[in-house]
N, C-alpha and C positions, 0 to 999 in steps of 0.2 A: 185651539189645537185641531188639526185636520188629520183626517186619516183616509186611506184609499180603501174601498171596498171591492174586493174582487167579485165580478159578476159570474154566475155560474155558466160554464161553457154550453154551448147549445148542442143538442144531440147531433151526432154524425149524420149527415145527410140533409140537415136543414139548410135551406137556402132562402136569402131574401126573396120577397114576393116579386114575381116578374124576372128574376135572374135567370140567365141561359144554363142549361144543365152543363155540368163539367164533363168533358169528354176526354181528359188526360192530356198529358204534355205530348209533344211530337214524338219523343223517344219511346214512350209508352205506347202511343198508337202504332209506332213501327214494330214494336215487339208482339203486337197482337196478331193472332193468325189471320193471315189475309189482308194485314194493314199495309198501306202504301206509304213509303216514306216522302216527306215533303220535298218539293223541288229543290230547296236550298240545301238539304242534307244530301241528296243525290248529286248535286254538283260538287260539294266538298268531298264526297266519297270518290268521285271520279278524278279530282285533282290530287288525292292523297298518294304518296309514293308506295309502289308496290314492294313488298318485302323481298329481299334478296333471296335467291334460291339457296337452299342448304347445301354446303360443300363440306363433306367429311374431311377432318385433318388427316394429312398423311401420316402413315405409320412411321414412328421413330425407328431410326436405323442405329442399332447399337454396334459401334466398331468392335471388331474382333481384335485381340491381342495380336501383335506381329508373330509369324512363325518363327520358331526356333531354328537357328542356321544348322544346316546338316553337314556343312563343311567349314573349313577355316575361313574367316572373313576378317577385314580390317575396317573399323569405322572411325570417324574423326569426332572428337569432343566438341559439342555445340556451346554457344554462350550460356544456354540455361543449365548446362551440366557442369560448368566450371566450379571448382573446389568441391565437387562431390566426392565421397569415399569411393573406392573401387567397387566394393560389395553393394553399395546403394545405386551406383551407376548401372550394374547389372540387373538389380531389382527393378529399376525404373524402365529400363529398355525391354526387359523380358519379364513381365509380371507373372507369368506361370512358372518362372524357374524357382526351384527351392533353395532355401539358404544353405542346405547341407551341400548341394551340388555346386553352388557358388564357392564355398570355402574349399572344396575338393579340387577344383580346377585352378584356383589361386594357390593352394598350398603345393600343388605339382608343377607349378610354373608355366601351365599351359596358356595363361592369359598374360599378355605382355603390353607394357606402355612404352611408346617409343622404342620398342625392340628389347626392353630390359624386363625382368621379373619384377612383379608388383606384389605388395602385401594388401591384404583386405582393407586396412586402415589408410592406406596411402590416398592422398587427395590428387585428383586428376585436374588438368588445366585445359582451358579452350584451345582447339588446335591440335592437341596430341592425338596420336595415332594409337588406337587399342586393337591388339590382336585378340580375336575372340575364337576359341576352339568350337568344334561341333558340340551342340547342347542337346539336352534331352530331358524331358519331364520325369520327375521321380513319381512313384505310384502315390497317388493321393492318400492321406490318412484317413482311416475309417473312424468315425466318431464312436465313443464308447469302448476303445481299446485301451485305456489307461489301466496300468496295474494298480494295485491296492496302494501301494507307496506313492504312485503318481496321483491318485485320487486325493490322498491326504495332503499332498503338496499343493495341489490346486484349491483345496478348501482352505489351507493355511493362507494362500495368497488372496482369496476372496475375502477373508476375515480382515485383511490389511487394507482393502480397497476403500477410499474416501469418495472418489469420484470416477466415472468411467463413461466414455461415449465412444463413437466411431473411431475417433482419432487420437484420444489421449486417455491415459489411465494414471491415476493419482494414488499412491500407496502410503501408508503410515508404517515405516520401517521400525521395527523394535531394536532396542539396544542389545548387542550380542550377536547380531546377525550381519555377516559381511556382504557387501554389495557384489564383489567379484571374487573369483577364486585366487589362491595364491598358497604360499608354503604353509602348511599346517592347517588349512582351512578346508572343511569337508562339506559346508553347507553355505551357500550364498544365494542372493537374490538373482543374479544373472542365470545360474544354472536352474534355479527353480522355475524360471520363466518358460523353460523348455516344454513344460507341460500345457503351454498355451499356444503352441504352434498351431497354425491353421492348415488347411489343405494345400496351400501354396508355400508352406514351409516358414512363414512369417510369424514372428513373436514380437511382443512389445520390446522396445529398445531403450537401453539406458542412454541418458542425455547429460546425467551429472551423477556425483557420487556422494556418499556419506561415510564417515569413519565406522568401524564395525561396532564401536561402543557408543555411537551417537544415535539416538532415536529421532525420527522426524519424517517430514513429508518429502517423498520423491516423486518426480514426474516421469513418464515414459511415453515415448511416441509409438502409436500402434500401426502407422502407415509410413512409408518413405517420405512422403511430403511433410507429414506432422513432425517426423523425426528431424528433417532437415530445419524446419522452422524454428523448432525448440532449441536445437543446437546452436543456430545462429543467434538467438537471444541470450543464451548463456555466453557465447564467445563475445558478444557485444557488450555484456554486464548489464544488459537492461532488465534482468532479473534480480530482484531484491530478496535476499535470504537473511532471515532473523532467527537468532538461537537464544535460549534462555538456559543459564548456567548457575548451579548451586555451588557454593564455595563454603568452606569452614573457617574463613577469616573475614575481618571486616572489609568492607568495599568502600573506596573513596567516593564521595558524594558527587552528584553531577555526571558530566560526560567527559570522557577522554578518549583520544585516538592514539593508538600504538602503531608506530611505523619502524619496523625492524625486520631485517632480512633473516630468512630460515634456512637452516643447512641441516643435512643429516650428519650425525655423529655416531658411528656404529649402528645400532638398532634403535636409537633415539633421534628426535629433532629438537634443535636448539636455536636460539636467536644468534646470529652471527652477521657481522658486517659483509662477509664474503658470500652469504647465502643469497637466495632469490628474494627480491623485494616482496614485501608483505605489509598490509595495512589493515587494522581492525578498530572498529569504533565500539566502545563500551559505554553502557548507560546503567547507572544503579536503579534497581526496582525496589528492592528491600535490604535488610542488613545481610542477607546471605543469598540474595538473587540478583542476577545482573543479566542484561539483555546484550548480546553481542551481534554485530553486523559485520562480516568478513566483506572488505572492499576488493580483496583479491582472492585468489583460490588456491593457496598452497596447502600441501599436506599437513595435518595437525595444526593449522595456523591458529586457530582460537585457543587451543590448548597450551600452545607455546607462549603466546602473548599474554594469556591470563597469568601464566606461571611467572613470566618475566616482570609483570607488574605487582606481583606479591600476593595474588588471590588464585591460587590453583584450584582447579575444579575438583570437586569431590568424586571419588572413584577413579 
């Protein structure tokens, strides 16, 4: 067996007898004060491309919103504005216009589509002529002016928020809270959102609804662009909604699909062949829990279909 024995290193500075003294590399000699670079390095430096002169970037120009018309004008709906709601059209054309001012001119009939009065929810079409009256900016709201009741409403909304960014807000609506106003309704989500209006008068917009007694996730658009995109997804049924229901009766095993029309009978909704077409998919989760996926969007659809199949929802 052999082994290699390391020899001790020679002290720094020891050189073989007769060796020329070390004078450093070309780069080291160049870095010394008064050192002259070798001819080869001088030639390389001469051929090296010179750095481009520094040119500062031009300042970005932020376009100002179009001025509000001071007299009556008529504009034509473009292809990009096709199928927009009247109020969303005005918001997109005049970003500084407040929501309250839009509602006021529409309600008074000052805005006309092809010469006819229009409602805020009416959809416009490419090529239509829109008569726009003189507009003005409302006085911007000053931050911190909420009343005590308004501050409580704002906190209640914040407690419901599951997610929020610059474009979208997602709330967890509790059971018993209506989404919109109506007969006998004193508190609803749409009215509560008034405390979230910004200086431009814009607030998060509804893009879908839930029944008053149904708890669950709701999505809101915070900008006109986000609202249009979300509304289009719900209209195209590319959004999948799933609910969990608790019943007091046995649930059939497996999965089943209920296809039955729904019609209004007095103050109730019932299955009827003369009603609007509706379809719901049910799947058993446990003895008293079922998952429901509405494939259409009729009022009280899940409740009516569950009752028709013999397992009405508790409560």
